[in-house]
C-alpha positions as CSV (number, residue, x, y, z in Angstrom):
1,M,87.9,232.7,49.7
2,I,90.0,234.9,47.2
3,K,86.2,236.5,46.3
4,K,85.9,237.3,50.0
5,V,89.5,238.8,50.5
6,L,89.0,240.8,47.3
7,L,85.4,242.3,48.6
8,F,87.1,242.9,52.0
9,A,89.9,244.8,50.3
10,F,87.8,246.7,48.2
11,I,85.5,247.9,51.0
12,I,88.6,249.1,53.1
13,F,89.9,251.0,50.4
14,T,86.6,252.5,49.3
15,Y,86.0,253.2,53.0
16,N,89.5,255.1,53.4
17,S,88.7,257.0,50.1
18,F,85.1,258.1,51.4
19,A,87.3,259.6,54.4
20,Q,88.7,261.9,52.1
21,K,86.2,262.8,49.7
22,A,83.0,261.5,48.1
23,Q,83.5,258.6,45.4
24,R,81.5,258.0,42.4
25,I,81.4,254.4,41.7
26,G,79.4,252.8,38.8
27,Y,79.5,249.3,37.7
28,I,78.6,246.9,34.7
29,D,77.7,243.4,33.8
30,M,80.3,242.7,30.9
31,E,78.3,239.3,30.3
32,Y,75.1,241.2,29.7
33,I,77.1,243.7,27.5
34,L,78.7,241.3,25.3
35,E,75.4,239.0,24.6
36,N,73.9,242.1,23.3
37,I,76.3,242.8,20.8
38,P,75.5,240.7,17.7
39,E,79.3,240.8,16.2
40,Y,80.5,239.3,19.5
41,N,77.9,236.3,19.2
42,E,78.9,235.9,15.6
43,A,82.6,235.7,16.7
44,Q,81.8,233.3,19.6
45,S,79.8,231.1,16.9
46,K,82.8,231.2,14.4
47,I,85.3,230.5,17.4
48,N,83.1,227.4,18.6
49,A,82.6,226.0,15.2
50,K,86.3,226.3,14.6
51,S,87.2,224.8,17.9
52,N,84.5,222.0,17.1
53,T,86.3,221.0,14.0
54,W,89.9,221.0,15.6
55,Q,88.5,219.0,18.1
56,S,87.3,216.3,15.9
57,T,90.1,216.0,14.1
58,I,92.3,215.4,17.4
59,E,89.8,213.1,18.5
60,K,90.0,211.0,15.2
61,Q,93.7,210.9,15.5
62,Q,93.7,210.1,19.1
63,K,91.5,207.2,17.9
64,E,94.0,206.1,15.6
65,I,96.8,205.7,18.0
66,D,94.6,204.1,20.4
67,A,93.7,201.4,17.8
68,L,97.5,201.0,16.7
69,I,98.5,200.4,20.6
70,A,95.8,197.9,21.0
71,D,96.6,196.0,17.8
72,L,100.2,196.1,19.0
73,N,99.7,194.9,22.5
74,N,97.2,192.0,20.9
75,E,99.8,190.9,18.5
76,K,103.2,191.5,20.6
77,A,103.5,187.8,21.4
78,L,103.4,186.9,17.4
79,L,105.7,189.5,16.4
80,T,109.6,189.8,15.9
81,K,111.3,192.0,17.7
82,E,111.9,194.3,14.8
83,L,108.5,194.3,13.7
84,I,107.6,195.5,17.5
85,I,110.1,198.3,17.2
86,E,108.6,199.1,13.8
87,K,105.1,199.5,15.2
88,E,106.2,201.3,18.3
89,E,108.4,204.0,16.1
90,D,105.0,204.6,14.0
91,I,102.9,205.1,17.2
92,Q,105.8,207.4,18.8
93,I,105.7,209.5,15.2
94,K,101.9,209.7,15.1
95,E,101.7,210.7,19.0
96,L,104.5,213.5,18.2
97,D,102.1,214.6,15.3
98,L,99.1,214.6,17.6
99,K,101.1,216.9,20.2
100,N,102.2,219.2,17.5
101,L,98.7,219.3,16.1
102,K,97.3,220.2,19.5
103,N,99.8,223.0,20.3
104,A,99.1,224.6,16.8
105,Y,95.6,224.7,17.4
106,Y,95.4,225.4,21.5
107,G,98.9,226.9,22.3
108,T,99.8,230.0,23.8
109,S,100.4,231.0,20.3
110,G,98.1,228.6,18.4
111,D,95.0,229.2,15.9
112,L,92.7,229.9,18.7
113,Y,94.8,232.6,20.3
114,F,94.8,234.3,16.8
115,L,91.3,233.8,16.1
116,R,90.4,235.5,19.2
117,Q,92.8,238.2,18.5
118,Q,91.0,238.6,15.2
119,L,87.4,238.3,16.1
120,V,86.9,239.1,19.9
121,K,89.6,241.6,21.0
122,P,88.5,244.3,18.5
123,I,85.0,244.2,20.1
124,Q,86.6,243.9,23.8
125,D,88.5,247.0,23.0
126,L,85.3,248.6,21.9
127,V,83.6,248.1,24.8
128,Y,86.5,249.0,27.3
129,N,86.8,252.5,25.3
130,A,83.1,253.0,25.8
131,I,83.3,252.4,29.5
132,Q,86.3,254.6,29.9
133,D,84.3,257.6,27.9
134,I,81.1,257.1,29.9
135,A,83.1,256.9,32.9
136,K,85.1,260.1,32.4
137,N,82.2,261.9,31.2
138,R,79.9,261.0,34.2
139,K,82.9,261.7,36.5
140,Y,83.1,258.0,37.9
141,D,86.0,257.2,40.1
142,F,85.6,253.6,39.8
143,V,83.6,251.2,37.5
144,I,83.3,247.6,38.4
145,D,82.3,244.7,36.5
146,N,79.3,243.0,38.2
147,S,79.9,239.6,36.2
148,S,83.5,239.3,37.6
149,S,84.8,237.6,40.9
150,L,84.4,240.2,43.0
151,V,81.1,239.7,44.9
152,M,78.5,242.8,45.1
153,L,76.4,242.3,47.7
154,Y,74.1,245.1,46.7
155,S,74.1,247.4,43.8
156,N,71.6,250.3,43.1
157,N,70.5,250.3,39.4
158,Q,71.1,253.8,38.8
159,Y,74.8,253.1,38.8
160,D,74.4,250.4,36.3
161,I,75.7,251.7,32.7
162,S,75.9,248.5,31.1
163,D,73.0,250.1,28.8
164,L,74.8,253.1,28.4
165,V,77.5,251.4,27.1
166,I,75.6,249.2,24.8
167,S,73.9,252.4,23.4
168,S,77.5,254.1,23.1
169,I,78.6,251.2,21.0
170,N,75.5,251.3,18.7
171,R,76.0,255.0,18.1
172,L,79.6,254.6,17.3
173,K,78.7,251.5,14.9
174,K,76.0,253.6,13.1
175,L,78.6,256.6,12.8
176,D,81.2,254.0,11.6
177,E,78.8,252.3,8.7
178,R,78.0,256.0,7.6
179,T,81.5,256.9,7.3
180,S,82.2,253.8,5.3
181,K,79.2,254.3,2.9
182,S,80.4,257.7,2.1
183,K,83.7,256.0,1.0
184,Q,82.8,252.8,-0.5
185,S,79.7,251.0,-1.6
186,D,80.1,247.9,0.8
187,D,77.7,248.2,3.7
188,K,80.0,246.3,6.1
189,P,83.3,248.1,6.8
190,T,86.5,245.6,6.5
191,I,89.0,246.1,9.1
192,V,92.4,244.9,8.3
193,N,94.9,244.3,11.2
194,E,98.1,244.1,9.5
195,E,100.2,243.2,12.8
196,L,97.7,240.5,13.3
197,Q,98.1,239.2,9.6
198,K,101.6,239.3,9.9
199,N,101.8,237.0,13.1
200,I,99.4,234.7,11.3
201,D,101.9,234.6,8.4
202,I,104.7,234.2,10.6
203,K,102.8,231.1,12.5
204,E,101.9,229.5,9.4
205,R,105.6,229.7,8.2
206,K,106.8,228.2,11.5
207,R,104.1,225.4,11.4
208,L,105.1,224.5,7.6
209,E,108.9,224.3,8.8
210,L,107.7,222.2,11.7
211,Q,105.7,219.8,9.4
212,K,108.9,219.4,6.9
213,K,111.1,218.5,10.0
214,I,108.6,216.1,11.0
215,E,108.2,214.6,7.7
216,D,111.9,214.6,7.1
217,K,112.5,212.7,10.4
218,R,109.6,210.1,9.5
219,A,111.3,209.7,6.1
220,A,114.5,209.0,7.6
221,Q,113.2,206.7,10.1
222,L,111.3,204.7,7.1
223,K,114.8,204.7,5.1
224,K,116.5,203.4,8.3
225,R,113.6,200.7,8.6
226,E,113.7,199.8,5.1
227,E,117.6,199.4,5.4
228,L,117.1,197.4,8.2
229,K,114.5,195.2,6.6
230,K,117.0,194.5,3.8
231,A,119.7,193.7,6.0
232,I,117.7,191.0,7.9
233,E,116.4,189.8,4.5
234,A,120.0,189.5,3.2
235,K,121.2,187.7,6.3
236,R,118.1,185.4,6.1
237,Q,119.0,184.5,2.4
238,K,122.7,184.2,3.5
239,R,122.0,181.7,6.1
240,I,119.4,179.6,3.8
241,K,122.3,179.8,1.1
242,E,124.5,178.4,3.9
243,I,122.2,175.5,5.0
244,E,121.8,174.8,1.1
245,D,125.3,174.7,0.6
246,A,125.8,172.7,3.5
247,K,123.3,170.1,2.7
248,K,124.8,169.9,-1.0
249,A,128.2,169.2,0.7
250,K,126.9,166.4,2.9
251,E,125.0,164.8,-0.1
252,E,128.2,164.9,-2.1
253,Q,130.1,163.6,0.8
254,T,127.2,161.0,1.2
255,K,127.9,159.8,-2.4
256,Q,131.3,159.6,-2.3
257,E,131.3,157.1,0.5
């Protein structure tokens, strides 16, 4: 429905524009362009590999939590109230750790976001700049992405500038390589994005701070748990002593009688 509305709106807008002057419209296939950029495919492979590693870590921790929950449910009838509370706290800590881990990987400012900023965004910017240059040189009023949600019922191939965009990017890459080779012996230019690196450093520091808070909270809970155990043991020992003292007193009384 949304696609139909967008298409209808575009047709109406284009028709009104044609009433004023002839419009030049080009189109691209963004998926086709990106597929023909080796750096983009390499970036996607790196992102997918990293994401698979993160997902494996998340699944492993989730299985550990599920196992703890299953064990608790099976043993609940045999445990004291204190032990049940202790095991529930362990589960809650692990669930909080997992939630923070997921956010660190896939949150709005997580590792995936910064990895895409590092690897994919420079390539996307390169594509958009090439599109704009071609559109200006050929005096196109509009350039439409044929692979987007806007449905094109018909398109003339002579207005498809996808291959021109790829050729333009390849020329720029070769020019950059020649420029780089004249300045250094490395074959591949290294692009350092200081702002991204700064953001990564900040995020890493925040993650370490969060990890410390989690560890401090866990240490506090463990300390509280140990104190509770000691208090229970002291109470038990006191009770045992009271029973023994009462038993001895009874024996003494029996002897006297």
